[in-house]
Structures are given as C-alpha cells and as structure tokens.
GUTOR-293434 format. One line per 5 residues: their letters; for each residue y, z, x of N, C-alpha, C, CB. Coordinates in steps of 0.1 Angstrom, whole numbers. Each point is the difference from the previous one (the first is absolute). Glycine has a CB too. Example, Ala and Ser with C-alpha at 12.3 -4.5 7.8 and 13.67 -1.06 7.14 Angstrom:
2
as) -57/78/132/12/0/-9/12/0/9/-12/12/-19; 23/-19/15/11/0/9/11/8/-8/-6/-22/12;
***
This chain:
82
mkhtl) -152/56/15/4/-11/10/15/1/1/-20/-14/-6; 25/10/18/14/-1/3/4/-15/-1/0/21/14; 11/-24/-20/4/-13/-2/15/-1/6/-15/-4/-21; 17/-7/29/13/-2/5/7/-11/-8/-7/7/24; 19/-4/-28/8/-10/-8/12/-4/7/-9/10/-21;
sillq) 13/-22/20/13/-5/6/8/-5/-12/-11/-6/22; 23/12/-23/9/-4/-12/13/-4/6/-12/17/-15; 16/-29/10/14/-5/3/8/4/-12/-8/-19/15; 20/26/-13/8/4/-11/15/-3/4/-17/17/-7; 25/-18/-3/14/-2/2/6/12/7/1/-15/-21;
neaga) 7/12/30/6/11/8/13/5/-7/-9/-10/21; 6/18/-32/11/5/-8/-2/16/-1/2/-22/-13; 9/28/10/-1/15/-1/-9/3/-12/23/3/9; -32/7/-6/-10/4/-10/-13/-7/-1/20/7/-12; -21/-18/19/-13/-8/-1/-12/8/4/13/-21/4;
lvrva) -12/27/8/-11/8/5/-3/12/-9/7/-6/23; 3/12/-29/-2/11/-9/-7/-4/-12/21/11/8; -19/-23/-13/-7/-5/-12/-14/-3/3/21/-10/-8; -24/5/20/-14/-2/3/-8/13/2/6/-22/12; 0/31/-4/-6/14/2/-1/7/-14/10/1/24;
glfaa) 0/-2/-32/-1/6/-13/-11/-5/-9/25/3/2; -28/-16/-1/-11/-6/-7/-13/7/4/13/-22/-2; -15/23/15/-12/7/5/-1/14/-5/0/-15/20; 11/22/-19/0/14/-4/-3/2/-15/16/5/19; -9/-13/-27/-2/1/-14/-14/-4/-5/24/-6/-2;
rghni) -31/-2/10/-14/-4/-4/-11/9/7/9/-23/-3; -4/33/11/-9/9/7/-7/-6/12/-4/10/-22; 10/-21/28/-6/-6/12/7/7/12/-5/-22/-12; -4/26/22/6/6/12/2/-12/10/-12/22/-4; 23/-21/11/3/-9/11/-4/7/13/19/-11/-13;
dalsv) -28/5/20/-5/6/13/9/-3/11/-23/-2/-8; 29/-10/8/10/-3/11/10/-10/-6/-18/4/18; 30/-4/-13/10/-9/-5/10/-3/12/-2/10/-23; 5/-23/24/9/-5/10/9/-11/-6/-16/6/19; 29/-6/-16/9/-10/-5/7/-6/12/3/12/-23;
vatdd) -2/-25/24/7/-7/10/8/-11/-5/-18/6/16; 28/-10/-9/8/-12/-4/-7/-12/4/21/13/4; -18/-24/-11/-5/-13/3/11/-9/5/-17/2/-18; 14/-14/21/10/-10/5/11/-2/-10/-17/-11/15; 13/12/-28/9/-1/-11/6/13/-3/-13/-20/-10;
pavsr) 27/22/12/6/13/-3/-1/5/-14/15/-5/18; -19/-4/-28/-1/4/-14/-14/4/-3/17/-16/-5; -27/16/15/-14/3/-3/-5/11/10/-3/-23/-10; -4/32/5/-7/10/9/-15/-1/-2/20/16/-1; -28/-12/11/-14/1/-1/-5/14/0/-2/-22/12;
ltlvv) -5/25/-23/-5/14/-2/-16/-1/3/19/6/-17; -24/1/26/-14/1/3/-5/14/-4/1/-18/18; -11/19/-27/-5/13/-3/-15/0/-1/21/4/-12; -26/8/13/-15/2/0/-2/9/-12/-4/-3/25; -6/-1/-34/-4/8/-11/-15/2/0/20/-9/-13;
hgdda) -24/19/6/-14/3/-1/-5/-3/-14/2/18/17; -13/-24/-19/-6/-3/-13/-11/-10/0/22/6/-9; -28/-7/-2/-11/-10/-2/6/-13/-4/-16/17/-6; 8/-28/4/5/-13/-3/8/0/-14/-19/-10/13; 14/18/-22/7/0/-13/14/6/1/-22/2/-12;
rlaqi) 23/9/20/14/6/3/9/-10/7/-11/23/0; 5/-30/10/8/-10/8/5/-11/-10/-14/5/21; 6/-10/-30/4/-10/-9/12/5/-9/-24/-10/0; 23/22/-4/10/6/-8/13/2/8/-17/12/-13; 16/-8/25/12/2/9/7/-14/2/-11/20/11;
lsqtr) 3/-30/-8/5/-13/3/7/-6/-13/-18/-4/17; 12/6/-28/6/-5/-12/13/7/-4/-23/-5/-8; 23/18/9/12/8/-3/11/-3/10/-14/18/-11; 11/-19/24/10/-2/10/7/-14/-2/-13/15/16; 5/-25/-19/5/-13/-2/10/-1/-11/-21/-9/9;
rlvdv) 20/18/-19/9/0/-11/14/5/3/-20/3/-15; 22/4/26/13/6/3/10/-11/3/-11/21/9; 23/-19/-14/11/-10/1/3/-3/15/9/7/-22; -9/3/31/4/-2/13/-10/-6/9/15/19/-3; -28/-19/-2/-11/-5/8/-1/-15/0/-12/21/-5;
ltveh) 12/-28/17/-2/-14/1/-14/-4/1/23/-1/10; -31/7/-1/-14/-3/1/-7/13/4/5/-24/7; -18/24/-11/-9/11/4/-13/-6/5/10/16/-17; -14/-12/29/-13/-5/6/-8/11/4/11/-21/8; -24/20/-11/-10/10/5/-5/-6/14/-7/8/-24;
tatde) 11/-1/34/-3/-5/14/-12/5/7/24/-3/1; -29/15/-5/-11/6/7/-7/11/-9/11/-5/23; -24/7/-20/-7/11/-6/-8/7/11/-2/-13/-22; 3/26/22/-8/8/9/-11/8/-8/20/2/16; -32/-7/-16/-10/6/-8/-6/13/7/-5/-23/-9;
at) 8/25/21/-6/12/7/5/13/-4/-3/-15/19; 15/15/-26/6/13/-4/0/1/-15/14/-1/20;
***
C-alpha cells in the first residue's frame, strides 16, 4: 500500500536531509517527495509517499515524530490499489 504523509518541520538548514536520512537508514523507500513553504517562514511542509503495510507505517510515523526538526506528522491518505 502507498501512504501519503504530511510533515511540518522547522525551516532550517539540514532538516530535509535528516528526514530523508532517517528513511534511508531504515531501508524505507520514498516514492514521491515535495517540499513547500507555509505562511510561517519558520515552517515548511513536506509531503511524501511511502510504500508499506500498516506495521511499517506505524514504525515510520513513530520514528519521524522523534526527529528534532519535525513539528507534526499526519497520515493523510492510503492508496490500497498499488
């Protein structure tokens, strides 16, 4: 299953690298990634799509929430057809 995550993170140098590095270190592939600015110049929104079952999703959510630069993580959609 594909899962879409929406992550708000501090807009600081290296924040995106730390999130991507977490996925790489744990062996999670990122299918799609997009980063945009928010109304708050100190915060960016990272939207990404990952592949995995519910157990893998729970692990991803838990590990991502522990990162210092991450403010919130939301699971916004699941595509079960793929």
